[in-house]
C-alpha positions as CSV (number, residue, x, y, z in Angstrom):
1,M,85.8,46.2,85.2
2,W,86.4,44.1,82.0
3,I,86.6,41.2,84.2
4,I,83.0,41.7,85.6
5,I,81.4,41.8,82.4
6,P,82.4,38.0,81.4
7,I,81.7,36.9,84.9
8,T,78.1,38.3,84.7
9,L,77.6,36.9,81.6
10,A,78.9,33.2,82.7
11,V,76.6,33.4,85.6
12,L,73.4,34.4,83.7
13,I,74.1,31.7,81.2
14,I,74.5,29.2,83.8
15,G,71.5,30.7,85.8
16,K,69.5,30.4,82.5
17,F,70.6,26.8,81.9
18,A,69.4,25.9,85.6
19,Y,66.3,27.4,85.4
20,D,65.5,25.8,81.8
21,N,66.6,22.4,83.7
22,I,64.2,23.2,86.6
23,I,61.4,23.9,84.0
24,L,62.1,21.0,81.9
25,T,62.0,18.5,84.6
26,L,58.8,19.6,86.5
27,A,57.0,19.5,82.9
28,M,58.5,15.7,82.4
29,K,57.7,14.5,85.8
30,K,54.3,16.0,85.2
31,A,53.8,14.4,81.8
32,G,54.6,11.1,83.9
33,G,58.4,10.7,82.9
34,M,59.7,9.6,79.8
35,A,58.1,5.9,79.5
36,V,54.7,7.6,80.2
37,K,55.0,10.6,77.7
38,Y,56.9,8.7,74.9
39,A,54.9,5.3,75.7
40,E,54.3,4.1,71.7
41,L,58.1,5.2,71.0
42,V,59.3,2.9,74.2
43,D,56.7,0.0,73.6
44,A,58.1,-0.4,70.1
45,C,61.7,-0.6,71.2
46,L,60.7,-3.0,74.0
47,A,59.3,-5.4,71.4
48,C,62.8,-5.9,70.4
49,N,64.7,-9.3,71.0
50,G,65.3,-9.2,74.7
51,A,64.7,-5.8,75.1
52,K,64.6,-4.0,78.5
53,I,64.9,-0.8,79.8
54,L,68.7,-0.3,81.0
55,Q,68.5,3.2,82.3
56,E,65.9,6.1,82.9
57,T,66.1,9.6,84.2
58,T,63.7,12.6,83.7
59,T,64.8,13.5,80.4
60,F,66.5,10.2,79.3
61,I,66.0,6.4,78.8
62,S,67.8,3.6,77.2
63,I,66.4,0.4,75.9
64,G,68.5,-2.5,74.8
65,G,69.4,-6.2,74.6
66,K,71.3,-8.6,72.5
67,Y,71.4,-9.1,68.7
68,T,72.9,-11.5,66.4
69,E,74.7,-9.9,63.4
70,H,76.6,-11.9,61.0
71,N,76.8,-14.8,63.3
72,I,78.2,-12.5,66.0
73,T,76.1,-11.6,69.0
74,V,76.4,-7.7,69.8
75,D,74.8,-5.5,72.4
76,Y,72.6,-2.8,70.9
77,A,70.6,0.1,72.6
78,F,68.2,3.0,71.8
79,W,69.2,6.2,73.7
80,I,66.0,8.6,73.7
81,Q,66.9,12.1,74.9
82,H,64.3,14.8,75.4
83,T,66.1,18.2,74.7
84,F,65.6,21.6,75.7
85,N,65.1,23.0,71.9
86,N,62.0,21.0,71.6
87,K,63.7,18.1,70.0
88,L,63.7,14.3,70.6
89,I,67.1,12.6,69.7
90,V,66.9,9.0,69.3
91,K,70.4,6.8,68.8
92,Y,70.6,3.3,67.9
93,V,74.0,2.2,69.2
94,L,75.6,-1.2,68.7
95,K,78.8,-2.8,70.5
96,G,80.2,-6.2,70.2
97,P,83.5,-8.3,70.5
98,N,86.3,-6.3,69.2
99,M,84.0,-3.6,68.1
100,P,84.3,-0.2,69.5
101,Q,80.9,1.4,70.6
102,R,79.3,3.2,67.7
103,V,76.0,5.2,66.8
104,Y,74.5,3.1,63.8
105,R,71.7,5.4,63.3
106,Q,70.5,8.5,64.8
107,W,67.2,10.2,64.3
108,Q,65.7,13.8,65.4
109,F,62.3,14.5,65.9
110,S,60.1,17.5,66.9
111,Q,58.6,16.9,70.4
112,Q,55.1,17.4,68.8
113,H,55.7,15.0,66.1
114,S,53.5,11.9,66.1
115,Q,55.2,8.9,67.7
116,L,53.7,6.3,65.2
117,K,55.9,8.6,62.4
118,M,58.6,8.1,64.8
119,I,58.3,4.6,64.9
120,E,57.9,4.5,60.9
121,S,60.9,6.2,60.6
122,M,63.1,3.6,62.8
123,R,60.9,0.7,60.9
124,S,64.1,-0.8,59.2
125,I,66.1,-1.1,62.5
126,L,63.0,-1.9,64.2
127,N,62.2,-4.7,61.9
128,E,65.7,-5.9,62.0
129,L,65.5,-6.5,65.6
130,T,62.0,-7.8,66.4
131,P,61.4,-11.5,66.7
132,S,59.6,-13.0,63.5
133,P,55.9,-13.5,64.4
134,I,54.0,-16.5,64.1
135,I,52.8,-16.9,60.8
136,S,49.6,-14.9,60.7
137,D,49.0,-15.5,56.8
138,E,45.6,-17.9,57.0
139,S,46.9,-19.4,53.7
140,S,49.9,-20.3,55.4
141,E,48.8,-21.6,58.7
142,D,48.8,-25.2,58.1
143,V,52.5,-25.3,57.6
144,W,53.2,-24.5,61.1
145,L,52.2,-27.5,63.8
146,C,50.9,-24.9,66.5
147,H,48.1,-23.9,63.6
148,K,47.6,-27.3,62.1
149,Y,47.4,-29.2,65.1
150,K,45.8,-26.4,67.0
151,D,43.0,-28.4,68.6
152,L,45.1,-31.2,69.4
153,I,47.3,-28.8,71.2
154,S,44.6,-27.3,72.9
155,R,43.3,-30.7,74.4
156,L,46.9,-31.7,75.7
157,K,47.1,-28.2,77.3
158,M,43.7,-29.0,78.9
159,E,42.5,-25.5,78.0
160,D,39.1,-24.5,79.0
161,T,38.9,-26.9,81.7
162,E,38.7,-26.5,85.5
163,D,42.3,-27.9,85.8
164,S,43.6,-25.1,83.7
165,K,43.7,-23.1,86.6
166,L,46.2,-25.4,88.6
167,Y,49.1,-25.4,86.3
168,T,51.2,-23.0,84.5
169,I,52.5,-23.8,80.4
170,T,55.9,-22.3,79.0
171,V,56.4,-22.8,75.3
172,M,59.8,-24.0,74.7
173,C,59.9,-24.4,71.0
174,N,57.5,-23.2,68.3
175,C,58.3,-23.8,64.8
176,E,57.6,-25.1,61.4
177,D,57.7,-28.8,62.3
178,C,58.0,-28.9,66.3
179,Y,56.1,-27.6,69.0
180,E,57.3,-28.1,72.6
181,F,55.5,-27.0,75.9
182,D,56.3,-27.7,79.6
183,L,53.3,-28.1,82.0
184,D,54.1,-27.4,85.7
185,M,51.6,-28.7,88.3
186,K,51.7,-28.5,91.6
187,F,52.3,-32.2,92.0
188,G,55.0,-32.7,88.8
189,H,56.4,-31.1,85.7
190,Y,55.5,-32.7,82.1
191,K,56.8,-31.8,78.8
192,Y,55.0,-32.5,75.5
193,T,57.1,-32.5,72.3
194,I,55.2,-32.5,69.0
195,T,57.2,-33.2,65.8
196,S,56.2,-33.9,62.1
197,W,59.0,-36.3,60.5
198,L,58.7,-38.7,57.6
199,G,55.3,-38.3,57.1
200,K,54.2,-39.3,60.9
201,L,53.1,-37.2,63.6
202,R,55.3,-38.2,66.6
203,I,54.3,-37.2,70.3
204,S,56.4,-37.5,73.4
205,L,55.3,-36.9,77.2
206,D,58.2,-36.8,79.6
207,S,57.7,-36.1,83.6
208,Q,59.8,-36.7,86.7
209,N,57.3,-39.8,87.5
210,Y,55.5,-42.7,86.0
211,I,53.5,-40.4,83.3
212,K,55.8,-41.0,80.3
213,G,54.8,-41.9,76.6
214,K,55.9,-41.9,73.0
215,W,53.0,-42.0,70.3
216,E,53.0,-41.9,66.6
217,F,50.1,-41.2,64.4
218,P,49.2,-40.6,60.5
219,L,49.2,-36.7,59.8
220,D,46.0,-36.6,58.4
221,M,44.5,-38.5,61.4
222,N,41.6,-36.9,63.3
223,Q,42.8,-34.7,66.2
224,S,40.0,-35.9,68.5
225,A,40.9,-39.3,68.0
226,I,44.7,-38.5,68.7
227,A,43.9,-36.6,71.7
228,D,41.6,-39.6,73.0
229,K,44.0,-42.2,72.5
230,I,46.7,-40.2,74.4
231,E,44.4,-39.2,77.2
232,A,43.3,-42.8,77.6
233,D,46.8,-44.1,78.1
234,I,47.6,-41.4,80.7
235,N,44.5,-42.5,82.6
236,T,45.6,-46.3,82.1
237,M,49.0,-45.2,83.6
238,V,47.5,-43.6,86.5
239,M,45.1,-46.4,87.3
240,K,48.0,-48.9,87.1
241,K,50.1,-46.7,89.5
242,Y,46.9,-46.5,91.8
243,N,46.5,-50.2,91.8
244,N,50.0,-51.2,92.7
245,S,50.5,-48.5,95.2
246,D,49.1,-46.2,97.9
247,F,49.2,-43.7,95.6
248,Y,45.7,-42.0,96.6
249,D,46.4,-42.2,100.3
C-alpha cells in the first residue's frame, strides 16, 4: 500500500513534466522557433567574429565561433535556453587549448523582458567579440583609405556602370593605410592593392593575364585624374593585346 503512493506521485510528476514539455514545444513552434522568437538577441550574437548557429532545437539555440584572447585563439559560444519557469537563460561559454570548458558569464531574463535590454545587459561581452567597425566618425574619415579615396575606389570597382553586373567584388584588406579588393569577372580575376606609404599613393593591379600595372601618385592628386590615368593605361594594354593577337576573334 505504502509503495503505491510514491509510485503514483512519480507517475504524476513525470506526466506533468511530459505535458508541460508538449505545451512548451507547441508554443515555441507556433512562435516560429528560437531564431524567430528571439530574433534580436540571436542577431546580436551572430554579429560576433565568425559566429554561426551551432545547434538549434525547439527550446535551445547555441551560437559560436572563434575569439582571440591574450594571443590565444579560443572557441566561444552563447547557449540560449527557453525554460519552463517563464525564464530565458543565456550562458557565454569559452574553451581553448589547455583550458577546460567554462561558463564565463550567465544571465537570466524573464521571457517577457525586452530583447534590447537583454542585449544591453550582455553588451560588454558582445562588444569584445564584435569586429571593429569601419570608422563612422565623419571627423576621422580621412584617416582611412576607403574613405579618403572613396571616389577613386568607386571608379576602379566600376560602380554605377553596366559592367558592374558582370562581376563580383571581395574586399581582402581594409585598414588605415591599405585597401585591397579582388574583382572576379567571367574572363579573368583581378586584384587591386592601394597603399599610402612614404608620402605616396601606390596602386597595383595584378591578374592572370596581360593586364597588370603599378602606379605611384602624390597623396593630394585629384582622384578623377588618378582614375583617368589608370583607365587609360589599362585601355592601352588591351589595345596592345588586340593589335598583336587574335584576341577578339
